[in-house]
N, C-alpha and C positions, 0 to 999 in steps of 0.2 A: 567384516574385514574387506579391505580394498588393497589390491596389488598393482604396482606400476613398474615398468622396466624402462631404464634410460642408460644408454652407453654400457649395456651388458650387466647393469646392476639392478637387481630386483628389490624394490622397497615394499614393505608391508605396512599398511595403515589400519589401525583398529578404530572402528566407529561404533560408539555406544549410543543406542537410541532407547529412550524410554517408551517401550511399546504400549504400556498402559496409558500413558499420557496421550499418545497418538490416537489410540482407540477412543479415548475420552473426547478428544477434539473432534474426531470424525462422527461420533454418535450424537454430539450435542448440536441442536438446531438453533439454540439461543444465539442471538446476534447483537451487535452493538447498534444496529440501525433500527428502522421501523418497518415491520411487515404489515402490509395493508390487505384487508379482505373487503372487497367492494363489489364483487360480481355475483354474489350468491346470498340467499336468505338463510343458508344453513352451512355450518362448517365446524371444524375442530381446530383447536390450537393447544400448544404445550411448549414447555421450555426445551423439549428434546428427549431423547432416549437416555436412560440411566440417570446418574446424578448430574445436577447442573454444575457449572464451573464457578470458582470464586471470582469476585469482582465483576459480576455481570450487570449490565445496564441494557435491558431489552424492552422493546415496545411492540405492541400489536394494536393496530387500529382497525376496528370493525365499522364499516359504513354501509348504510342501507343503499341498495341499488336505486331506489326511488323513495326519497324521504317523504314525499307528499302522500304516497300510498302506503308505505310501510315505515312508520317512524319509530316503532318500538323494538328494542333489542333486549332479548333475554339471554343471559349468560349463566350456564349451569356448570358448576365445578364437579368433575367426576372423581378427582383425587387431588390431594394437596398435602405436601410435606416439605416444609421449609424450616430453617433454624428459627425458633420462636423468638420474636422481638428484634431479630437482627436481619433476617432475609424476609422480604415481604413483597406483596403484589398490591399495587394501588390501582383502583379502577375509577375512571372519570366518566361522567355523563357528558360527552362532548369529545372534541378531537385535539384538545390542547391541555397542557398542565394547569392552566387557569380555569378549566371547566370544573364543574361541581364534582367533588369527590363523593362517591357513593359507597366505597368500601376500601379498607386497608387491611389486608389479610396476611396472617403469619401463623405458622405452627403446623400441627399435625391434625388432619381431618379425622383420624380415628379417635381423637380426644374431644372433638367438637363437631357439630353438624356441618355438612357441606352447605355452600351458599348458592342461592339463585338470585342474581342481581338484574336490575332492570334499568335501562336507559330510555329516556323519552325524546331525545334530541335527534335521533337518527344516526348518531355516532357514539362509539364507546372506545375509550383509550385505556389499554392496560400497560402498566409499567412495572417491570420486575427488577428488583435490586437484590444483590447478594454481596456480603462483605468478604473479607479475605480469609475467614476462618472456615468453620465447618460447612460442608455441602451435603445436600439431601436429594430426594427424588424429584422435587419440584412439583409441578402441577399439570393436570390435563383438564380441559374444559371444552364445552360445545356451546355454540351460539345459534339462536333462531331469531329471525326478524319477522315481525308481524304487523298487521294493520291495527290491531288492538292489543292492549297490554297483555302479554303472555297468552295470546290467543284466547282470552277470556277463560283460561284454565279448562277449556272444554266443558264449561258449566254455563255457557251463555252464548249469545249471538253478537257478532260485531256489526254495529250499525253506525256508519259515518265515523269510524275510528273510535267509538265508545262502546263499552260492553253493556249489553242488556242481559242481566242475569236470569237464569232459570229460577223457578220457584225454590226457595230454601237456601239460595246462595246470595252472598253480598260481597261488596268490595269492588274497587275499580277493575280488578281482573277476575271477579267472581270466584275467588279462591278461598272464601271463608263460609262455613256453615252459619247461617243466621240464627237458627233456633235448634241447636243440636239436641237430639233425643226428645224433641217436642217439649223442651224446657223442663223435663222430668216432672210433668204434671202429676199431682197438683202443686208442685213446688213453685211453678210460675206459668206464665202464658206468653205466647208469641205475639208481638206487635207486627202483624202482617202489613199494616198500612204505612206506618211512618218509618220506624227504624229497622223493621224486619229482624228484630232481635228479641231475646227473652226479657220480659218484665218479671222480676222475681218477687214472690210474696215475702212477707215479713218472716225472718228467720233463715232465709236462703240468699246466697249470692253466687256469682260465677256466670260465665257465658251460657251455661246450660242449667243454671239454678241448682247446681249439684253440690254446693258447699253449704254446710250448716254453720250458722253463726252462734248457736247456743249448745253445741255438742262437742265432746272431746273425742268422738269416734275416729276423726281423721288426724289425730296427733301423730307426730313424727313422720309426716309424708308431705310431698310437694304436689300441688294441684294447680294447673293453669287457670288463673282467674280470667284473664283476657289476653289473647295474642292476636287480635285483629291488626292487620297491616294498615298503614296510613292511607285513608281514602276520604279525606275532607273533614271528618269530624273526630279524628283520633289525634293523639299526641304524636309528634314526629319522633324519630329515633334520636335519643340524646344520651350523653354521658356527662358526668360531673355536675349534674343538676342538683337541686334541693327538692325534697319531698316532705310532705307532712299530712298525716291522716287526721281528719276531723269528721267523725261519723255523720253521714254515710259516704263521705267523699274523700278522695285522695287528691291533693293539690301538688303540682310540680311547677317550679319556676326556673328559667334560665337553662344553662348547660352548654354543651359543645356538640356539634353535629359533623365533625371532621372538616368543616369548612370555616366556621366562624362561631364566636360566642353568641348566645341567644338571650333574649329577654321575654320569650313567650311564657304565658301563664295559662295553665290547663287544669281542668278538674275532671276526675273520673267518678261517675256515679255507679256505686257497687250494686245497687238494686235494679237499675235499668240498663247497665252494661254499655255505657257509651261515654266518650270523652267530649268535653266542651272547651272551646277556646274562650277564655274570659277576656272580653274586650274592656280595656281600661282607657282612661283619658290619656292625653299626650304626656303628662307628667308622670314619671315613674322611674324605677331602677334602670340603669343602663345595662346593656348585654354583659353577662358575666358567667363565670363558672367557679366551682370550688367554694361557694358561699354556703351559708346556713339559713334555714327557715324553721321557725318555731311557732307553735300555736299558743296564744295567750287568751285566756278567758277571764273577763271581768264580770261584774254583777249584771251588766246590761249588754255588753258587746263581746263578740268573738273576733279576734284579730290574728292575722299572720304577720310575723316579724321576720324580715330579711336583713341579714347583716353580712358585710364584707364581700370577699370573693376576689377573683382575678379578672381584669379587663382584657380586651382584645390586644392591647399594646403590651401586655405583660405586667403592667403595674398592678398593685394591690389596693383594695378599697377598704375604708373603714366607715363607709356610710351605712345608715340604717333606715329602712323603710317599713311602713306598716300598712296593711291592707285590711279593710273591714269586710269580713265575710258574713256578718250577721244577716243581711237581707237574703243571702243565698242558701242559708241552712235548710230551708224547707223546700227548695226547688227539686 
């Protein structure tokens, strides 16, 4: 209420203020501009206290203080709660929207694991979008900047910005057990020299040779066959690809990686626990997603048949390609 007097007459004005909205505005640190972190190798960021606001367009740019010495950025999400599929966080490996997208995150972290993301360029750009409807708690994250990827996960030494892993650890960031549980010997043995992974004996598969191929004792349960991260000889992370199993291999072709359609061709060896990129000649299917792949076996040949799919420009395909896998069956 506001009072004012003029010529002996007192006027009373009533002013209604939405205190809740004001408190919401004051507590929110999300902004329409870009907040830059460039003076530290460690820090925290979030969309603010309490629920975020509708129609937010917020940016955070993390830059290494010295990209020549510390080019790797690790972003760890501590909490995450956004309206699933409508409010999301896009993370780029670089400082612009045209930089490679490494994640697009939405939803509640209590229903899915929290993410640790890595940038290799010395810069990481986060973009937060919310629509005009429901609002939630948003996210909190911390970042670390290292000379080697994820500081070699404390399982190795950083030498000239590359990790040299301790015995028993593999990966570009030394974050994976090479031969867990000693390959559950006598189910398998560890290849200490070449792949540093388990080579499973007949009847067993899995990264620790812990899965039986001829037993029903593990019915109605999920077991991780392989969750190695990409480090040179693994399949990249993909969606909308096609896959086909031809014992003892799993073949995958094409797909989408948040940036573009792909035409990569990969094979996973279940007994030796590694991915191989199958190099083919220049003639082959164009990059695509949403296609099919089927195994066809004739009297003398084993073939994979790829049909259709969607191209990068949004058009659909009706072409058909065949790949002869007969020479690779015994590799």
